[in-house]
C-alpha atoms as one frame of an Amber mdcrd trajectory, in Angstrom:
protein
  19.617  43.249  23.638  21.635  41.495  20.920  19.785  40.098  17.920  19.947
  36.301  17.827  21.872  35.021  14.826  20.123  32.522  12.603  22.455  29.740
  11.526  21.461  27.650   8.523  22.422  23.999   9.066  22.351  22.424   5.605
  22.715  18.822   6.784  19.949  19.166   9.372  17.542  20.852   6.966  18.064
  18.253   4.219  17.553  15.448   6.720  14.249  16.980   7.860  13.033  17.662
   4.316  13.592  14.011   3.425  11.542  13.048   6.464   8.524  15.024   5.251
   8.749  14.147   1.551   6.650  11.276   0.127   8.373   7.955   0.814   7.013
   6.067  -2.183   9.514   3.722  -3.800   9.625   3.100  -7.586   6.559   1.420
  -9.081   7.968  -2.105  -9.022   8.203  -1.838  -5.217   4.979   0.077  -4.639
   4.007  -0.877  -1.077   1.374   0.934   0.959   2.488   3.079   3.892   1.249
   5.893   6.128   1.320   8.935   3.843   1.878  11.264   6.819   4.560   9.080
   8.412   6.564  12.193   9.339   3.829  13.258  11.769   3.303   9.872  13.403
   5.004  10.933  16.649   2.007  13.211  17.265  -1.579  12.382  18.208  -3.601
  11.719  15.055  -5.825  14.803  15.106  -2.973  17.108  16.062  -0.857  15.551
  13.312  -3.405  16.032  10.532  -4.097  19.581  11.755  -0.390  20.367  11.479
  -0.136  18.739   8.054  -3.056  20.814   6.818  -1.759  24.113   8.180   1.857
  23.625   7.099   1.553  21.842   3.753  -2.011  22.657   2.722  -3.169  19.039
   2.666  -6.843  18.218   2.921  -6.958  15.736   5.798 -10.638  14.840   6.227
 -13.911  14.936   4.400 -15.397  18.410   4.125 -18.049  19.706   6.497 -20.603
  19.438   3.689 -19.678  15.810   3.016 -20.075  14.895   6.693 -23.487  16.588
   6.819 -24.572  14.671   3.718 -23.490  11.391   5.334 -25.583  12.335   8.367
 -28.633  13.031   6.197 -28.163   9.617   4.525 -27.952   7.973   7.990 -24.415
   6.800   7.238 -23.531   8.735  10.386 -26.139   7.701  12.953 -27.679  10.336
  15.189 -27.412   8.214  18.346 -23.711   7.627  17.675 -23.124  11.326  17.018
 -24.850  12.304  20.253 -22.871   9.710  22.166 -19.608  11.137  20.757 -20.637
  14.681  21.686 -21.619  13.711  25.224 -18.381  11.794  25.707 -16.247  14.686
  24.431 -18.212  17.763  25.540 -20.595  16.635  28.277 -24.357  16.338  28.346
 -24.808  20.046  29.095 -23.038  21.021  25.840 -24.816  18.515  23.617 -27.342
  20.877  22.029 -24.800  23.654  21.408 -22.227  21.426  19.732 -24.849  19.498
  17.774 -26.059  22.805  16.312 -22.473  23.685  15.366 -21.957  20.372  13.611
 -25.261  20.459  11.754 -25.862  24.117  10.929 -23.089  26.606  11.654 -21.225
  28.163   8.719 -17.417  28.185   8.817 -14.773  29.762   6.625 -12.445  26.931
   5.665 -10.257  28.888   3.230  -6.699  29.535   4.352  -3.257  29.626   2.801
  -0.718  27.015   3.928   2.646  28.067   5.274   4.511  26.209   2.556   5.165
  28.234  -0.576   5.090  31.647   1.101   8.695  32.705   0.406   8.866  31.465
  -3.193   5.545  33.131  -3.991   7.428  36.446  -3.998   9.078  35.567  -7.316
   5.654  36.109  -8.829   4.624  38.977  -6.555   7.819  41.024  -6.828   9.473
  39.869 -10.053   6.387  38.679 -11.996   8.356  35.542 -12.799   6.918  32.018
 -12.601  10.066  30.030 -11.813   8.169  26.734 -11.711   7.016  26.961 -15.320
  10.521  27.926 -16.464  12.638  25.520 -14.397  10.496  22.428 -13.762  10.123
  21.086 -17.339  13.888  21.103 -17.895  14.640  19.752 -14.405  12.105  16.920
 -14.652  13.370  15.809 -18.061  16.952  15.680 -16.809  15.943  13.648 -13.762
  13.784  11.271 -15.787  16.533  10.693 -18.338  19.104   9.998 -15.622  16.898
   7.591 -13.624  15.434   5.853 -16.682  15.125   2.085 -16.296  15.057   1.164
 -19.968  12.024   2.820 -21.510  13.993   5.600 -23.218  15.312   5.182 -26.764
  18.569   6.940 -25.833  20.224   6.354 -22.475  21.764   9.111 -20.391  25.159
   9.948 -21.958  27.224   9.750 -18.752  26.837   6.639 -16.603  28.562   5.218
 -13.531  28.967   8.651 -11.974  26.925  10.519  -9.416  24.087  12.676 -10.764
  25.789  16.046 -10.289  29.146  14.733 -11.569  27.372  13.484 -14.684  25.881
  16.934 -15.272  29.312  18.538 -14.827  30.872  16.059 -17.275  28.232  16.839
 -19.870  28.614  20.596 -19.433  32.375  20.348 -19.927  32.252  18.220 -23.052
  29.097  19.258 -24.904  28.521  21.874 -27.557  25.202  22.728 -25.958  24.346
  23.527 -22.347  21.518  23.117 -19.882  22.008  26.807 -19.032  21.115  29.907
 -21.014  23.497  32.306 -19.260  27.180  32.060 -18.268  26.966  32.610 -14.499
  25.183  29.378 -13.558  27.472  27.273 -15.747  30.532  28.978 -14.306  29.307
  28.347 -10.757  28.805  24.655 -11.553  32.159  24.078 -13.279  34.536  26.352
 -11.402  33.394  26.795  -7.823  32.021  23.422  -6.605  28.916  25.282  -5.406
  27.379  24.639  -2.026  23.687  25.043  -1.236  24.425  27.882   1.170  26.416
  29.824  -1.442  23.646  29.545  -4.017  20.979  30.536  -1.516  22.961  33.669
  -0.690  22.727  34.662  -4.365  19.023  33.858  -4.623  17.697  34.823  -1.184
  20.337  36.769   0.676  18.662  36.561   4.096  19.895  33.431   5.870  16.804
  33.396   8.086  14.762  32.450   4.994  17.036  29.695   3.648  15.277  26.777
   5.326  11.796  28.000   4.410  12.868  28.543   0.799  14.215  25.003   0.427
  10.968  23.543   1.785   9.015  25.764  -0.625  11.196  24.666  -3.509  11.128
  20.922  -2.863   7.418  20.796  -2.046   6.663  22.549  -5.319   7.441  19.085
  -6.778   7.209  16.635  -3.835   6.840  13.638  -6.158  10.217  14.039  -7.849
  11.968  15.079  -4.648  10.419  12.152  -2.774  11.519   9.701  -5.478  15.095
  11.030  -5.387  15.087  10.760  -1.594  13.747   7.176  -1.722  16.322   6.096
  -4.319  19.128   7.770  -2.349  18.106   5.844   0.783  17.446   2.525  -0.987
  19.286   2.458  -4.340  18.443  -1.241  -4.733  14.828  -0.254  -5.490  16.066
   0.533  -9.008  17.175  -2.495 -11.009  19.537  -0.226 -12.950  20.944   1.516
  -9.892  21.793   5.216 -10.008  23.842   7.423  -7.686  21.607  10.362  -6.890
  20.897  12.456  -3.824  18.530  15.181  -2.709  21.584  17.409  -2.196  22.550
  17.093  -5.888  18.968  17.738  -6.981  18.823  20.955  -4.944  22.187  22.164
  -6.280  21.054  21.721  -9.885  17.647  23.296  -9.243  19.176  26.341  -7.545
  21.540  26.783 -10.487  18.667  26.503 -12.964  16.752  29.121 -10.977  19.704
  31.534 -10.998  20.044  30.894 -14.725  16.337  31.595 -15.349  16.445  34.871
 -13.408  19.670  35.958 -15.136  18.058  35.257 -18.498  15.172  37.530 -17.544
  16.931  40.376 -15.713  20.675  39.989 -16.307  22.927  39.629 -13.271  21.900
  42.896 -11.615  18.899  41.797  -9.570  18.186  41.979  -5.849  18.017  38.752
  -3.793  14.476  37.703  -2.994  14.898  38.197   0.755  15.053  41.953   0.251
  11.597  41.933  -1.331   9.797  40.185   1.533   8.411  42.774   3.911   6.395
  40.539   6.239   8.514  37.663   7.508   6.726  34.302   7.294   5.496  32.264
  10.219   8.027  29.573  11.045   7.000  26.443   9.149   6.820  24.246  12.212
   5.589  26.788  14.744   2.721  25.532  16.908  -0.596  25.131  15.102  -3.599
  26.270  17.090  -6.795  24.239  17.188  -9.783  26.032  15.673 -13.471  25.444
  16.227 -13.730  24.110  12.682 -10.962  21.563  13.273 -12.762  20.446  16.440
 -16.052  20.116  14.549 -14.369  17.982  11.875 -12.740  15.835  14.578 -16.133
  15.122  16.140 -17.686  14.317  12.760 -14.813  11.960  11.892 -15.126  10.151
  15.219 -18.888   9.739  14.766 -18.381   8.490  11.199 -15.906   5.842  12.349
 -17.924   4.647  15.339 -21.126   4.387  13.310 -19.400   1.480  11.568 -17.294
   0.193  14.460 -20.319  -0.073  16.765 -22.255  -2.473  14.542 -19.176  -4.639
  14.048 -18.536  -4.851  17.791 -22.194  -5.623  18.454 -22.005  -8.427  15.911
 -18.949  -9.953  17.549 -20.858 -10.325  20.822 -23.882 -11.977  19.214 -24.360
 -15.696  18.829 -23.754 -16.769  15.228 -25.469 -19.766  13.669 -23.029 -22.454
  12.571 -19.952 -20.508  13.666 -18.155 -23.737  14.548 -18.751 -27.061  12.826
 -17.901 -30.188  14.803 -16.368 -33.263  13.247 -13.487 -33.969  10.870 -12.442
 -31.359   8.333 -12.528 -32.046   4.599  -9.661 -29.587   4.123  -8.017 -26.570
   5.717  -6.885 -23.477   3.828  -4.466 -20.754   4.873  -4.990 -17.389   3.141
  -3.316 -14.023   3.430  -4.929 -11.707   5.981  -5.696  -9.392   3.027  -9.194
  -7.864   3.154  -9.847  -9.165  -0.384  -9.583 -12.696   1.027 -12.305 -11.919
   3.587 -15.032 -12.827   1.100 -13.341 -15.804  -0.571 -12.926 -17.439   2.834
 -16.638 -16.936   3.502 -17.520 -18.525   0.155 -15.176 -21.469   0.824 -16.963
 -22.087   4.128 -20.389 -21.719   2.478 -19.635 -24.194  -0.325 -18.055 -26.697
   2.065 -19.265 -26.213   5.661 -16.779 -28.838   6.844 -13.679 -26.974   5.661
 -11.699 -24.633   7.888  -9.955 -21.410   6.837  -7.169 -19.391   8.425  -5.583
 -15.991   7.809  -1.899 -15.075   8.142   0.419 -12.567   6.433   0.778 -13.791
   2.851   4.508 -14.493   2.942   3.613 -17.370   5.319   6.514 -16.599   7.648
   9.230 -17.531   5.128  11.445 -14.624   4.162  13.755 -14.886   1.147  14.747
 -13.509  -2.218  13.398 -15.317  -5.249  15.024 -15.671  -8.666  13.047 -17.118
 -11.599  15.048 -19.398 -13.861  15.275 -16.801 -16.623  15.433 -13.827 -14.247
  18.435 -11.502 -13.959  17.534 -10.040 -10.580  16.562 -11.154  -7.097  13.023
 -10.345  -5.983  12.231  -9.843  -2.314   9.091 -11.763  -1.323   8.676 -10.774
   2.308   7.781  -7.567   4.202   9.753  -4.482   3.154  11.578  -3.915   6.499
  12.854  -7.532   6.569  16.371  -8.186   5.223  16.420 -11.850   4.109  19.592
 -13.923   4.098  18.054 -16.699   2.004  17.677 -17.188  -1.739  15.198 -19.533
  -3.431  15.826 -20.194  -7.128  13.547 -21.663  -9.738  14.935 -24.608 -11.695
  13.552 -26.959 -14.303  11.157 -24.456 -15.861   9.796 -25.571 -19.228   7.907
 -22.354 -19.935   9.192 -19.958 -22.558   8.167 -16.378 -21.944   5.894 -15.265
 -24.819   6.821 -12.072 -26.633   5.029  -9.592 -28.842   7.064  -9.191 -32.020
   6.307  -5.480 -32.312   7.794  -4.896 -28.826  11.347  -5.173 -30.086  14.347
  -2.892 -29.750  14.654  -2.904 -33.544  11.612  -0.631 -33.618  13.781   2.103
 -32.048  16.085   2.367 -35.047  15.349   4.609 -38.047  15.045   1.927 -40.732
  13.809  -0.860 -38.450  11.198   1.414 -36.928   9.880   2.413 -40.358   9.775
  -1.185 -41.596   8.048  -2.510 -38.477   5.487   0.327 -38.437   4.578  -0.446
 -42.074   4.199  -4.185 -41.465   3.719  -5.361 -37.907   2.295  -1.972 -37.005
  -0.888  -2.702 -38.940  -1.230  -6.088 -37.232  -0.687  -4.408 -33.860  -3.475
  -1.925 -34.619  -5.764  -4.788 -35.609  -5.000  -6.672 -32.373  -5.738  -3.513
 -30.418  -9.100  -3.175 -32.164  -9.982  -6.829 -31.522  -8.971  -6.443 -27.867
 -11.703  -3.843 -27.379 -14.347  -6.519 -27.917 -12.470  -9.650 -26.830  -9.890
  -8.863 -24.152  -7.431 -11.704 -23.587  -4.093 -12.489 -21.971  -1.057 -11.235
 -23.869   2.694 -11.056 -23.238   2.119  -7.468 -22.045  -0.238  -8.607 -19.275
   1.154  -8.212 -15.778  -0.008 -11.457 -14.197   0.794 -13.207 -10.944   0.317
 -16.459 -12.855   3.576 -15.692 -14.698   5.568 -15.142 -11.514   6.609 -18.788
 -11.443   6.284 -21.806 -13.713   3.582 -24.010 -12.245   5.618 -27.156 -12.910
   9.123 -25.955 -12.037  11.165 -26.920  -8.966  12.491 -24.663  -6.189  15.795
 -24.779  -4.308  14.364 -25.003  -0.789  16.651 -27.545   0.941  20.096 -26.081
   1.661  21.411 -29.420   2.941  21.184 -30.884  -0.577  22.772 -27.926  -2.340
  25.291 -26.407   0.093  25.356 -23.255  -2.044  25.964 -19.596  -1.279  25.334
 -16.871  -3.833  26.149 -13.180  -3.434  26.154 -13.525   0.332  22.830 -15.355
   0.407  22.196 -18.934   1.488  20.452 -20.899  -1.258  17.627 -22.677   0.568
  17.005 -23.313   4.270  18.640 -25.622   6.799  16.494 -28.108   8.719  16.287
 -26.117  11.946  15.418 -22.979   9.946  12.545 -24.833   8.283  11.283 -26.174
  11.594  11.367 -22.731  13.176   9.310 -21.197  10.371   6.691 -23.950  10.136
   6.274 -24.003  13.915   5.978 -20.221  14.055   3.331 -20.168  11.328   1.181
 -22.972  12.752   1.281 -21.657  16.309   0.527 -18.100  15.237  -2.735 -19.139
  13.529  -3.694 -21.767  16.108  -3.393 -24.788  13.799  -1.512 -27.254  16.026
  -3.902 -30.222  16.068  -6.846 -31.794  14.246  -5.178 -31.494  10.857  -7.260
 -32.217   7.757  -5.973 -34.594   5.044  -5.060 -31.555   2.886  -3.898 -28.166
   4.133  -3.803 -25.531   1.392  -1.454 -22.548   1.610  -2.941 -20.056  -0.845
  -1.011 -16.909  -1.646  -2.469 -14.125  -3.736  -1.559 -11.879  -6.651  -3.306
 -10.138  -9.519  -3.472  -9.664 -13.282  -3.928  -6.411 -15.159  -2.997  -4.557
 -18.328  -1.959  -0.933 -18.696  -1.728  -0.545 -14.923   1.477   1.089 -13.599
   0.374   0.458 -10.005   0.257  -3.313 -10.525   2.533  -3.926  -7.512  -0.085
  -2.348  -5.221  -2.525  -5.104  -6.278  -0.217  -7.935  -5.239   0.666  -8.995
  -1.699   2.000  -6.226   0.540   3.543  -8.826   2.866   5.571 -10.011  -0.156
   6.862  -6.512  -1.014   4.262  -6.081  -3.742   4.824  -9.495  -5.325   2.586
 -12.555  -5.632   2.648 -14.980  -2.697   2.754 -18.112  -4.842   6.435 -18.902
  -4.249   6.008 -18.509  -0.494   2.998 -20.842  -0.570   5.036 -23.554  -2.310
   8.028 -23.055  -0.009   6.075 -23.313   3.268   4.159 -26.341   1.926   7.390
 -28.088   0.975   8.846 -27.396   4.413   5.717 -28.672   6.186   5.751 -31.866
   4.071   9.391 -32.601   4.919   9.480 -35.761   7.124  12.465 -34.462   9.114
  10.646 -31.201   9.827   7.604 -33.121  11.048   9.731 -35.286  13.299  11.187
 -32.184  14.965   7.735 -30.626  15.234   6.440 -33.694  17.101   9.115 -33.076
  19.717   7.694 -29.575  20.087   4.096 -30.733  20.506   2.812 -30.374  16.945
   1.928 -33.804  15.555   1.073 -33.599  11.855  -0.323 -36.978  10.694   1.595
 -38.775   7.968  -1.581 -38.741   5.865  -1.775 -34.917   5.925  -0.219 -33.075
   3.001   0.303 -29.359   2.470  -0.322 -27.938  -0.988   0.614 -24.483  -2.262
  -1.760 -22.400  -4.350  -2.360 -18.935  -5.761  -5.510 -16.815  -5.769  -5.538
 -14.250  -8.566  -7.734 -11.622  -6.903  -8.411  -9.747 -10.145  -9.535 -12.783
 -12.159 -10.847 -14.762  -9.141  -9.024 -17.884 -10.287  -7.228 -20.277  -7.936
  -4.510 -22.612  -9.169  -2.455 -25.161  -7.232   1.154 -26.297  -7.497   2.770
 -29.725  -7.050  -0.547 -31.600  -7.283   1.393 -34.638  -8.500   2.908 -34.959
  -5.016  -0.462 -35.844  -3.467  -1.161 -39.401  -2.432  -3.902 -41.218  -4.404
  -6.403 -40.732  -1.566  -5.584 -37.053  -1.170  -5.592 -36.485  -4.926  -9.107
 -37.893  -5.104 -10.171 -35.660  -2.203  -8.447 -32.686  -3.809 -10.491 -33.167
  -6.993 -13.673 -33.141  -4.894 -12.464 -30.010  -3.084 -11.881 -28.289  -6.435
 -15.612 -28.497  -7.195 -16.404 -26.455  -4.063 -13.434 -24.152  -4.667 -14.506
 -23.389  -8.232 -18.020 -22.568  -7.027 -16.566 -20.334  -4.330 -14.557 -18.356
  -6.881 -17.672 -17.972  -9.067 -19.690 -16.527  -6.196 -16.781 -14.358  -5.083
 -16.585 -12.911  -8.593 -20.304 -12.186  -8.449 -19.935 -10.456  -5.086 -17.094
  -8.292  -6.399 -19.025  -7.430  -9.551 -21.553  -5.306  -7.670 -18.980  -2.495
  -7.527 -18.444  -2.458 -11.305 -20.702  -0.334 -13.503 -19.930  -2.411 -16.602
 -21.262  -5.708 -15.209 -24.877  -6.646 -14.513 -24.666  -8.323 -11.099 -28.039
 -10.038 -11.505 -26.563 -12.436 -14.068 -25.561 -16.026 -13.370 -22.355 -16.267
 -11.303 -20.571 -18.366 -13.966 -21.308 -15.778 -16.650 -20.190 -12.968 -14.337
 -16.957 -14.804 -13.569 -16.108 -14.967 -17.257 -16.807 -11.224 -17.592 -14.519
 -10.607 -14.601 -11.735 -12.538 -16.335 -12.148 -10.455 -19.490 -12.227  -7.255
 -17.478  -8.914  -8.127 -15.813  -7.040  -8.091 -19.129  -8.871  -5.265 -20.872
  -6.499  -2.568 -22.074  -9.257  -0.012 -21.582 -10.211  -0.899 -18.018  -8.849
   1.585 -15.425 -10.354  -0.441 -12.563  -9.304  -4.092 -12.980 -10.243  -4.430
  -9.323 -10.714  -2.055  -6.404  -7.882  -3.560  -4.357  -8.135  -2.572  -0.653
 -10.888   0.006  -1.140 -13.323   0.150   1.833 -10.837  -1.526   4.256 -11.685
  -0.614   7.850 -11.011  -3.567  10.169  -8.382  -6.045  11.264  -9.671  -8.910
  13.409  -7.066 -10.973  15.276  -8.664 -14.008  16.874 -10.366 -17.332  16.280
 -12.451 -17.682  13.132 -15.554 -18.280  15.265 -15.352 -14.663  16.425 -16.260
 -13.222  13.014 -17.690 -16.235  11.191 -21.380 -15.692  10.525 -20.952 -11.930
  10.044 -21.217 -10.302   6.629 -18.383  -7.740   6.708 -18.570  -6.760   3.025
 -14.867  -7.424   2.276 -13.818  -4.668   4.699 -11.757  -6.684   7.175  -8.260
  -8.092   7.379  -8.595 -11.456   9.143  -5.624 -12.776  11.109  -6.199 -16.146
  12.758  -5.013 -16.342  16.353  -5.707 -18.636  19.318  -5.105 -17.003  22.679
  -5.044 -20.415  24.441  -1.847 -21.348  22.603  -0.245 -17.998  23.373  -1.134
 -17.018  26.957   1.820 -14.616  27.275   1.254 -12.844  23.977   4.576 -13.733
  22.330   2.950 -14.753  19.038   0.559 -11.818  19.339   3.549  -9.460  19.486
   4.816 -10.797  16.156   1.352 -10.409  14.632   0.821  -6.838  15.847   4.371
  -5.819  14.978   3.474  -6.605  11.351  -0.251  -5.801  11.347   0.175  -2.238
  12.630   2.521  -0.952   9.897   1.230  -3.202   7.086  -2.538  -3.046   7.614
  -2.298   0.427   9.142  -0.162   1.625   6.240  -2.680   0.314   3.711  -5.555
   1.893   5.602  -3.946   5.323   5.952  -2.728   5.511   2.352  -6.290   4.864
   1.248  -7.593   7.367   3.810  -5.342  10.234   2.726  -5.564   9.432  -1.004
  -9.355   9.569  -0.630  -9.622  12.877   1.245  -6.967  14.678  -0.861  -6.543
  12.878  -4.149  -4.672  15.764  -5.767  -1.882  16.350  -3.203  -1.782  13.105
  -1.217  -3.089  10.863  -3.999  -2.278  10.498  -7.679  -5.418  11.996  -9.223
  -7.106  10.163 -12.074  -4.899   7.624 -13.819  -6.295   8.458 -17.272  -3.703
  11.169 -18.129  -0.827   9.350 -16.418   2.386   8.778 -18.332   4.905   6.226
 -17.096   8.190   8.032 -16.417  11.294   5.891 -16.849   9.447   2.777 -15.554
   9.685   4.085 -11.976   6.822   6.582 -11.556   3.808   8.226 -13.158   3.154
  11.881 -14.015   0.475  13.881 -15.764   1.738  14.605 -19.252   5.445  14.805
 -20.052   6.454  17.668 -17.749   4.389  17.066 -14.619   5.452  16.183 -11.112
   5.511  12.489 -10.168   2.248  11.433  -8.546   2.688   9.530  -5.287  -0.268
   7.951  -3.544  -3.220   6.170  -5.129  -5.164   7.139  -8.265  -8.830   8.032
  -7.955  -9.882   4.758  -9.603  -8.590   2.899  -6.529 -10.268   5.038  -3.853
 -13.588   6.266  -5.293 -15.703   3.880  -3.204 -13.525   4.102  -0.092 -14.872
   5.472   3.178 -11.981   7.336   4.877 -12.012   5.821   8.364  -9.093   4.753
  10.489  -8.650   1.037  10.935 -10.100  -0.661  13.992  -7.898  -3.534  15.189
  -9.805  -6.084  17.258  -7.840  -8.566  19.368  -9.280 -11.578  21.171  -7.272
 -11.728  24.405  -7.119 -10.355  27.936  -6.570  -6.617  28.352  -3.431  -6.945
  30.426  -1.788  -9.265  27.882  -2.617  -6.989  24.939  -1.406  -3.891  26.785
   1.879  -5.544  27.704   2.260  -6.781  24.129   1.777  -3.449  22.359   4.155
  -1.761  24.792   7.034  -4.125  23.990   8.178  -2.028  21.018   7.768   1.747
  20.833   7.390   1.720  17.046   4.356  -0.556  17.476   2.942   1.212  20.520
   3.095   4.569  18.695   0.353   3.459  16.297  -2.072   2.947  19.207  -0.787
   5.493  21.686  -1.184   8.293  19.127  -4.524   7.029  17.764  -3.412   6.341
  14.185  -5.181   3.011  14.696  -8.084   2.268  17.020  -7.816  -0.804  19.240
 -10.496  -2.929  20.916 -10.103  -6.164  22.862 -12.648  -8.959  23.100 -12.528
 -10.917  26.360 -11.961 -14.563  25.355 -14.673 -16.024  27.584 -17.195 -13.261
  28.381 -16.910 -11.421  24.999 -16.797  -8.143  26.935 -15.343  -5.271  24.877
 -12.696  -2.751  25.912 -11.463   0.282  23.961  -7.862   1.476  24.231  -7.809
   5.165  25.226  -5.069   7.302  26.731  -2.848   4.362  27.597  -5.466   2.114
  29.183  -8.460  -0.052  28.292 -11.975   1.195  29.063 -15.155  -0.937  28.908
 -17.361  -0.427  25.869 -20.996  -1.372  25.393 -22.304  -1.202  21.815 -25.226
   1.108  21.151 -26.427  -1.237  18.391 -28.708  -3.830  19.984 -29.652  -5.943
  16.980 -28.481  -6.700  13.457 -30.542  -7.799  10.492 -30.194 -11.483   9.585
 -29.946 -12.722   5.989 -30.199 -16.305   4.793 -28.591 -15.707   1.401 -26.305
 -12.775   0.628 -26.678 -13.045  -3.155 -30.006 -11.133  -3.395 -28.435  -8.541
  -1.105 -25.403  -8.219  -3.354 -27.626  -7.607  -6.370 -29.415  -4.720  -4.654
 -26.911  -1.821  -4.789 -23.250  -0.776  -5.082 -22.621   1.187  -1.887 -21.239
  -0.168   1.386 -23.545  -2.470   3.328 -24.089  -2.409   7.075 -23.075  -5.485
   9.059 -25.443  -8.445   8.736 -25.779 -11.762  10.533 -25.672 -14.686   8.104
 -27.965 -17.605   8.869 -25.837 -20.404   7.469
């Protein structure tokens, strides 16, 4: 029998490596996504089992952590038994319960990744990582630098590898210590296969070796891959590819080995006696993995069950009859879950809605003094519109000591001896009295509050760099109609309808983009709020909407606003456009809105060790504002921590439930959308956006070292595009520990108020959407619109579900509850 030849396909292997590498973009475009996106074609539990076996990721809480949660009743015994009966049968209940609660398992195993390269240490006693990585990382950082470095990379406007070649040819010094690697680079136009033959020899090991090599520094390799795919994510674009990175790294490895042993050394493949298991060979399920699966399911349904029980219960004051004082549209963001509740508490006659925070208007935005276009819509969307800011009267403040003159020899000395002392004094004062400074990253600076925007194309008739400046009439009508129908606001309009985007403020926080609106590509939603309000106020737009069945009264006005979720401040734009009657009503509304932000700040404060939550809400709000701009505060807010739900339905469905800021809330009226066309648009966005947020928090929580970023305290900003520990560490993708410490790692439950057959048909319209539910990366439940009966999506169909929870505790005032402790609350009924 002939031995089968192994053929190394370089293009195929590089394509697959890129698929498995972290897909995090540079910091300015930090948008949440499924960390294990490469495994999403598999069922969830099979996928995480594979990821653990192949790459060594920790993919769930430990057995000890689950048992502790059970002892604390955070995993209920009745739920656990129900899960075991459903999965194993009543006859196996006692046996499997004993395994989950008492049996000892060996959970130590070596991942498949890293096996081949480990032989450099075993056979040659050489740690290639410690020799090669510091030099490699510094070269990459210098080349990709976005302006933080004192000296720029010497060769620009060439591809990465060509720049290295140019420098080697014309420099007195070299990146290499020995002649062979330099000669290979300059004289032979080396290919990956040729270099692997020198290093490894055995072609059967080439693919495994490249995976080992690139996943020894997945952060840098993932960043190079992301920039290669989307070069526009760097403002100062660079031509770089994973292929060029691998070529340089292989050469540096050959150089390091030559420096140690000369050129007479045996390729690594000859030293490996036991051939490794193929990286992607089938991974068998173990008893331990099954035990962890059952624990995870019980943990999730302990929470889900109380939520679903609450949805079926009658809520006091869930729907107020009579005219509305005002209506407010918020982002679906889980951080807006509580502010909406406080709005409704302070003014029971207002009405709130939730929709993705770009408000259905997709465009690039350019501030008046900005050099670049900023995308303010979901990442996958490719806008063809540009909105520009004009008439800004604000001058951007600057700190004098942040000047390029400080980089020069004489200027740096002079500034350090003069302004340097003042800078140190300001730093000292800031410890005790934190305040806004030019260095503060604030959503309030995203746009001048009193500037104008180029929204109407018909007035301008301008094109710029292939983009249409503003929107035509029919384009405005389409977007306003789509927004209003999607949230169910097509009649009974209040005198004022607020569109409130959200953003954040923080200092010394490289992950600032993760705190802004994910639906706006990690930017504040303030511009979108102004744009949709302007469109909805346009008389011609309203005339066209009347023809389509949406009659907005002439007395109704839309007003854009911004909620800074870190400071809990809300500001409004274009207030001068309000009629006298509406302006007077707006001033009354502001009293309730200000109170709502005070109480929201108090609710948020219970998670912060540095704030006494029993204080007056006004005092706490001021402390929250100071905290947001403190240079020494690693947790300006907890962002999406504890997210677990996404409810798509009428507000009455969840109003009256205390969900502890854990739910995305997307308004939707099934009566307006009997065929599910609007629902398809909602789910097409909610699955990847909300699901991506949920899973990045999940995986960063269970494995904060490999799938998260570790603690942010030792982080250094690298070239303004990533963070690393120290000056020679790998880039850290994922979320730092300060963002996930209080997070419970559960998959998101999406709850849709509609008929089963409509929801099933809707999720099956697009495979990329259906995959999220078909493979259990998200859990899905429907609520029957009239009977409130519940159905769970399993194995391609909906099955009836009856909650085990029969009653929920009722509270009259949540404030005493909030003052009681910091951990997650169960679901409560609110007697409003």
